[in-house]
C-alpha positions as CSV (number, residue, x, y, z in Angstrom):
1,M,56.1,22.7,-27.1
2,K,56.1,19.7,-24.9
3,N,54.8,19.3,-21.3
4,Y,57.3,18.1,-18.6
5,T,56.4,17.0,-15.1
6,L,59.3,17.0,-12.8
7,S,60.1,17.5,-9.1
8,I,61.1,20.9,-7.9
9,S,64.6,19.5,-7.2
10,R,64.8,18.4,-10.8
11,W,63.5,21.7,-12.1
12,H,66.3,23.4,-10.1
13,K,68.8,21.2,-12.0
14,V,67.2,22.1,-15.3
15,A,67.5,25.8,-14.4
16,E,71.2,25.4,-13.6
17,R,71.8,23.7,-16.9
18,L,70.0,26.3,-18.9
19,S,71.8,29.1,-17.0
20,R,75.1,27.5,-17.7
21,T,74.2,27.2,-21.4
22,Y,73.1,30.8,-21.4
23,T,76.4,32.0,-19.9
24,E,78.4,30.0,-22.5
25,L,76.4,31.4,-25.4
26,T,76.6,35.0,-24.2
27,Q,80.3,34.8,-23.5
28,G,80.8,33.7,-27.1
29,V,78.6,36.4,-28.5
30,R,80.3,39.0,-26.4
31,K,83.7,37.9,-27.4
32,T,82.9,37.8,-31.1
33,Y,81.1,41.2,-31.1
34,T,83.6,43.0,-28.9
35,N,87.0,41.4,-29.5
36,T,87.3,39.9,-33.0
37,Q,90.7,40.9,-34.2
38,I,92.7,40.6,-37.4
39,S,96.3,41.4,-38.3
40,G,95.5,42.5,-41.9
41,Y,93.4,42.0,-45.0
42,L,93.6,38.4,-46.3
43,G,91.0,38.6,-49.0
44,E,87.3,38.2,-49.6
45,S,87.2,34.8,-47.9
46,Q,88.3,36.4,-44.7
47,I,85.5,38.9,-44.8
48,A,83.0,36.1,-45.6
49,R,84.2,34.0,-42.6
50,I,83.9,37.0,-40.3
51,R,80.4,37.8,-41.7
52,E,79.4,34.1,-41.2
53,L,80.8,34.3,-37.6
54,G,78.6,37.4,-36.9
55,E,75.5,35.7,-38.3
56,R,76.1,32.6,-36.2
57,E,76.5,34.7,-33.1
58,A,73.3,36.6,-33.9
59,I,71.5,33.2,-33.9
60,N,73.3,32.4,-30.6
61,L,72.2,35.7,-29.1
62,L,68.5,35.0,-30.0
63,R,68.9,31.4,-28.6
64,A,70.4,32.9,-25.3
65,F,67.4,35.2,-25.0
66,T,65.0,32.2,-25.6
67,L,66.9,30.3,-22.9
68,Q,66.6,33.3,-20.6
69,D,62.8,33.4,-21.1
70,A,62.5,29.7,-20.3
71,L,64.6,30.3,-17.1
72,I,62.2,33.1,-16.1
73,L,59.3,30.8,-16.6
74,I,60.9,28.0,-14.6
75,R,62.1,30.2,-11.7
76,Q,58.7,31.9,-11.4
77,A,56.9,28.5,-11.3
78,I,59.4,27.2,-8.7
79,G,58.8,30.4,-6.7
80,E,55.0,29.9,-6.7
81,V,55.3,26.2,-5.6
82,N,57.9,27.2,-2.9
83,A,55.5,29.9,-1.6
84,K,52.7,27.3,-1.5
85,T,54.7,24.7,0.3
86,G,56.4,27.1,2.6
87,V,59.9,26.2,1.5
88,T,60.8,29.8,1.0
89,H,60.6,30.4,4.7
90,E,62.6,27.2,5.3
91,L,65.3,28.3,2.9
92,A,65.6,31.7,4.6
93,E,66.0,30.0,8.0
94,Y,68.5,27.5,6.6
95,D,70.6,30.3,5.1
96,A,70.6,32.2,8.4
97,L,71.6,29.0,10.3
98,M,74.5,28.3,7.9
99,R,75.7,31.9,8.1
100,R,75.6,31.9,11.9
101,H,77.4,28.5,11.9
102,K,80.1,29.8,9.5
103,L,80.7,32.9,11.7
104,L,81.1,30.7,14.8
105,E,83.4,28.3,13.0
106,N,85.6,31.2,11.8
107,I,85.9,32.5,15.3
108,L,86.6,29.1,16.8
109,T,89.1,28.0,14.2
110,A,91.0,31.3,14.6
111,Q,91.7,30.5,18.3
112,S,95.3,29.3,18.6
113,T,97.8,28.4,21.2
114,D,99.9,31.4,20.0
115,M,97.4,33.7,21.6
116,I,98.0,35.0,25.1
117,G,95.4,35.2,27.8
118,L,94.3,38.3,29.5
119,D,96.1,37.2,32.7
120,E,99.3,36.9,30.7
121,I,99.3,40.5,29.5
122,L,100.9,41.5,32.8
123,M,104.0,39.5,31.9
124,L,104.6,41.5,28.7
125,P,107.2,44.3,28.7
126,Q,105.7,47.6,29.4
127,Q,105.6,50.1,26.5
128,V,106.8,53.5,27.2
129,A,105.3,56.6,25.6
130,K,107.8,58.6,23.5
131,E,106.7,61.9,22.0
132,D,103.0,60.9,22.0
133,R,103.7,57.5,20.5
134,Y,104.4,54.1,21.9
135,D,107.7,52.4,21.3
136,R,107.0,49.9,18.5
137,S,110.3,48.0,18.7
138,S,108.6,44.9,20.1
139,A,106.4,42.7,18.0
140,N,102.6,42.6,18.6
141,V,101.0,39.6,20.2
142,T,97.5,38.4,19.7
143,V,95.3,38.4,22.7
144,K,92.8,35.6,23.4
145,V,89.8,37.7,24.3
146,L,87.4,34.7,24.2
147,S,87.2,33.0,27.6
148,S,87.3,29.2,27.9
149,E,83.7,29.1,29.0
150,T,82.5,31.3,26.1
151,E,84.6,29.2,23.7
152,S,83.0,26.0,24.9
153,D,79.5,27.6,24.7
154,L,80.2,28.8,21.1
155,R,81.3,25.2,20.2
156,R,78.1,23.8,21.6
157,Q,76.1,26.4,19.7
158,A,77.9,25.7,16.5
159,E,77.2,22.0,16.8
160,A,73.5,22.6,17.6
161,L,73.2,25.0,14.6
162,L,74.7,22.3,12.3
163,V,72.3,19.7,13.6
164,K,69.3,22.0,13.1
165,A,70.5,23.0,9.7
166,Y,70.9,19.4,8.6
167,A,67.3,18.6,9.8
168,L,66.0,21.7,7.9
169,S,67.9,20.7,4.8
170,D,66.2,17.3,4.9
171,K,62.9,19.0,5.3
172,I,63.6,21.2,2.3
173,S,64.6,18.2,0.2
174,D,61.3,16.6,1.1
175,L,59.4,19.7,0.1
176,N,61.3,19.8,-3.2
177,R,59.8,16.5,-4.2
178,E,56.6,18.4,-5.1
179,K,55.8,17.9,-8.8
180,L,55.5,20.8,-11.3
181,S,54.4,20.6,-14.9
182,L,55.6,23.1,-17.4
183,D,55.5,23.4,-21.2
184,L,58.9,24.0,-22.8
185,P,60.0,24.2,-26.4
186,E,61.7,21.0,-27.4
187,D,65.1,22.6,-28.2
188,I,65.1,24.2,-24.7
189,A,64.2,20.9,-23.1
190,Q,67.0,19.3,-25.1
191,A,69.5,21.9,-23.9
192,A,68.5,21.1,-20.3
193,G,68.9,17.3,-20.9
194,L,65.2,16.5,-20.8
């Protein structure tokens, strides 16, 4: 075991690397244990190679579980620091701002010149009811339900949300400079690039 003192931002990177290594290891284990195929018997050396492969994957499985335990330790420690610094609340607000901004951007980018305004509906041919159905021989048109004033207001809101989210992101980055010390096994630290 060795002690490492890093910023929270750096610990997030360590966790990402360990998570990626865990995924790679478990994919290999899963593939070997569930999808090793042969086309026929090729002799004792074939069986020895398959047995060796199984033993290597057993080691990889234990290594994956050790990585996962280290990830739990790191994430819990990050969570404790985040709760102490208040970054958890900031992250929740940032997520809400970005989701709201994305929704507004989706609505605004969908507005097109192909849409017809409410006042233009009167110029469309009138559909006539036939046997409890409307004649569907004409193509549908998309109606612009969003008024110009509301569209302008939504654009201003989207811009303001983005400015606020950027400021919050900077604040979160500053909070993530907080230092955290953890003991990690050297092979785990090596896998994380420490």
